[in-house]
C-alpha positions as CSV (number, residue, x, y, z in Angstrom):
1,M,150.9,14.5,191.2
2,T,148.9,17.8,191.0
3,R,151.7,19.8,192.8
4,F,154.2,18.6,190.2
5,A,151.9,19.5,187.2
6,P,153.3,23.1,186.7
7,Y,156.8,21.7,186.7
8,L,155.9,18.8,184.4
9,F,154.2,21.3,182.0
10,S,157.3,23.5,181.9
11,L,159.5,20.5,181.3
12,M,157.4,19.4,178.4
13,L,157.3,22.9,176.9
14,L,161.1,23.1,177.2
15,F,161.4,19.6,175.5
16,V,159.1,20.5,172.6
17,T,160.8,23.9,172.1
18,A,164.2,22.4,172.1
19,C,163.4,19.6,169.8
20,G,161.3,21.6,167.3
21,G,163.7,24.4,166.9
22,G,164.7,23.5,163.3
23,S,167.3,21.5,161.5
24,E,170.9,22.3,160.8
25,Q,169.9,22.8,157.2
26,Q,167.4,25.5,158.2
27,A,170.1,27.2,160.2
28,E,172.5,27.1,157.3
29,D,169.9,28.5,155.0
30,Q,169.2,31.4,157.3
31,T,173.0,32.1,157.5
32,A,173.2,32.1,153.7
33,E,170.2,34.4,153.4
34,T,171.8,36.8,155.8
35,E,175.0,36.8,153.8
36,V,173.1,37.5,150.6
37,T,171.3,40.4,152.2
38,E,174.5,41.8,153.5
39,Q,176.1,41.5,150.0
40,A,173.1,43.2,148.4
41,D,173.4,46.0,151.0
42,D,176.8,47.0,149.5
43,I,174.8,48.4,146.5
44,R,174.1,52.1,146.9
45,T,170.3,52.4,147.4
46,I,168.4,55.6,146.7
47,E,165.0,55.6,148.4
48,V,162.7,57.6,146.1
49,V,159.1,58.5,146.7
50,G,156.5,59.2,143.9
51,I,153.9,61.7,145.0
52,D,150.6,62.9,143.6
53,R,152.2,66.1,142.5
54,M,153.9,64.0,139.8
55,K,157.4,64.4,141.2
56,F,160.3,62.2,142.4
57,V,161.1,63.2,145.9
58,V,163.4,62.0,148.7
59,D,163.6,62.4,152.5
60,G,166.6,64.7,152.4
61,Q,170.0,65.4,151.2
62,E,172.4,62.5,150.9
63,E,175.7,61.9,149.2
64,G,175.4,61.5,145.4
65,I,172.2,63.4,144.9
66,T,171.1,67.0,144.4
67,T,167.7,68.2,145.6
68,G,165.5,71.1,145.0
69,E,162.5,72.7,146.6
70,K,160.6,71.3,149.6
71,M,157.6,69.2,148.7
72,G,155.6,68.6,151.9
73,D,157.7,66.2,154.0
74,Y,160.1,65.7,151.2
75,V,162.5,67.5,148.8
76,L,162.5,67.3,145.0
77,L,165.1,64.9,143.6
78,K,166.9,66.7,140.8
79,T,170.0,64.6,140.0
80,I,171.8,61.4,140.9
81,S,175.6,61.3,140.5
82,A,177.3,58.0,139.7
83,E,180.7,56.7,138.7
84,P,181.0,54.7,135.4
85,G,180.1,51.1,136.1
86,E,178.7,51.8,139.6
87,E,175.9,49.6,140.8
88,I,172.8,51.5,141.9
89,R,169.5,50.4,143.3
90,I,166.5,52.7,143.0
91,R,163.7,51.8,145.4
92,L,160.5,53.7,144.4
93,H,157.6,53.9,146.8
94,T,154.3,55.6,145.7
95,E,152.4,57.7,148.2
96,S,148.8,58.1,146.9
97,D,145.2,57.5,147.9
98,L,144.1,57.6,144.2
99,P,143.3,54.4,142.4
100,A,146.1,52.8,140.3
101,S,144.3,53.8,137.1
102,A,144.6,57.4,138.0
103,M,148.0,57.5,139.8
104,A,151.0,55.1,139.6
105,H,154.7,55.7,139.1
106,N,157.7,54.0,137.6
107,F,161.3,54.9,137.2
108,I,162.8,54.6,133.7
109,L,166.5,55.4,133.0
110,L,167.0,56.3,129.3
111,T,170.0,56.0,127.1
112,M,172.1,59.2,126.7
113,N,170.7,60.2,123.3
114,A,167.0,59.2,123.9
115,D,164.4,61.9,123.3
116,A,162.6,61.8,126.7
117,A,159.7,63.8,125.5
118,A,159.1,61.6,122.5
119,F,159.6,58.5,124.7
120,A,157.0,59.8,127.2
121,N,154.6,60.6,124.4
122,A,154.9,57.1,123.0
123,A,154.6,55.6,126.5
124,S,151.3,57.3,127.1
125,K,149.9,55.1,124.3
126,A,151.4,51.8,125.7
127,R,148.8,51.2,128.5
128,D,148.7,47.5,127.9
129,N,152.5,47.3,128.5
130,D,152.5,49.4,131.7
131,Y,153.4,52.5,129.7
132,I,156.6,51.0,128.2
133,P,156.6,51.4,124.4
134,T,157.9,48.2,123.0
135,D,159.3,49.8,119.9
136,L,161.5,52.1,122.1
137,E,162.8,49.5,124.6
138,D,166.3,49.9,123.1
139,Q,166.3,53.4,124.7
140,I,165.9,52.0,128.2
141,I,168.9,51.2,130.4
142,A,166.7,50.2,133.4
143,H,163.2,50.5,134.7
144,T,160.9,49.5,137.5
145,D,157.4,48.2,137.2
146,L,154.5,50.6,138.0
147,A,153.8,51.2,141.7
148,A,150.3,52.3,142.7
149,G,149.6,53.9,146.1
150,G,151.3,52.1,149.0
151,E,153.4,49.9,146.7
152,T,157.2,49.8,146.4
153,V,159.2,48.6,143.4
154,E,162.9,48.6,142.7
155,V,165.5,48.1,140.1
156,T,169.2,47.6,140.3
157,F,171.4,48.6,137.4
158,T,175.0,49.3,136.5
159,A,175.6,52.9,135.5
160,P,176.9,53.3,131.9
161,E,180.6,53.4,131.3
162,K,180.3,56.5,129.1
163,T,180.3,59.7,131.1
164,G,177.5,62.1,130.5
165,E,173.9,62.9,131.4
166,Y,171.1,60.3,131.3
167,E,167.6,61.3,131.8
168,Y,165.2,59.3,134.0
169,I,161.4,59.8,133.9
170,C,158.1,58.4,135.0
171,S,156.2,57.2,131.9
172,F,152.7,57.2,133.4
173,P,150.6,59.6,131.2
174,G,151.2,63.2,131.9
175,H,153.9,62.7,134.6
176,Y,156.9,63.6,132.4
177,S,155.3,66.8,131.3
178,G,154.3,67.4,134.9
179,G,158.0,67.4,135.9
180,M,158.5,63.8,137.0
181,K,162.1,63.5,135.6
182,G,165.7,64.1,136.5
183,I,169.2,63.4,135.4
184,L,171.7,60.7,136.2
185,N,175.1,62.3,135.9
186,V,177.8,59.7,135.2
187,E,181.1,61.2,136.0
188,E,184.6,60.1,136.9
């Protein structure tokens, strides 16, 4: 019996693995998850990084964005171009070793006629609401939550139908005045 032990163990392991592999329902759920992920990937995603220098930056040039000066390993994100009604996902990652109370970022897309400086000023007083002034929420098209160092947040939105320039900002205190802003150009 001892010379058959390795074979018996292998046979038992094969049996347990084959029988415990999951149900048909689990396989169907995994297939459905894959399809949802693939559908979601049809949305143009812009990977943005928030840095301690209070700037939105990206890895490099890609279609539909314009960039500016080099910022360490990144380049400054200046504008995003979109067609009216286009779905866009902004995925914002914060790179910082500072505590969240000292450095966190969000992405807020404002309506065309919003006064970004006034919005940022009001936001600096809305600490209890993650720097989103509740009395100005009607000026927001889309926004992420705050992301502290090492965190990633995202928002998916539909670009406005009306062509023009829409400003986006970070509303964490001091970041707008520090230059953490840009323009979404909606154009045909």
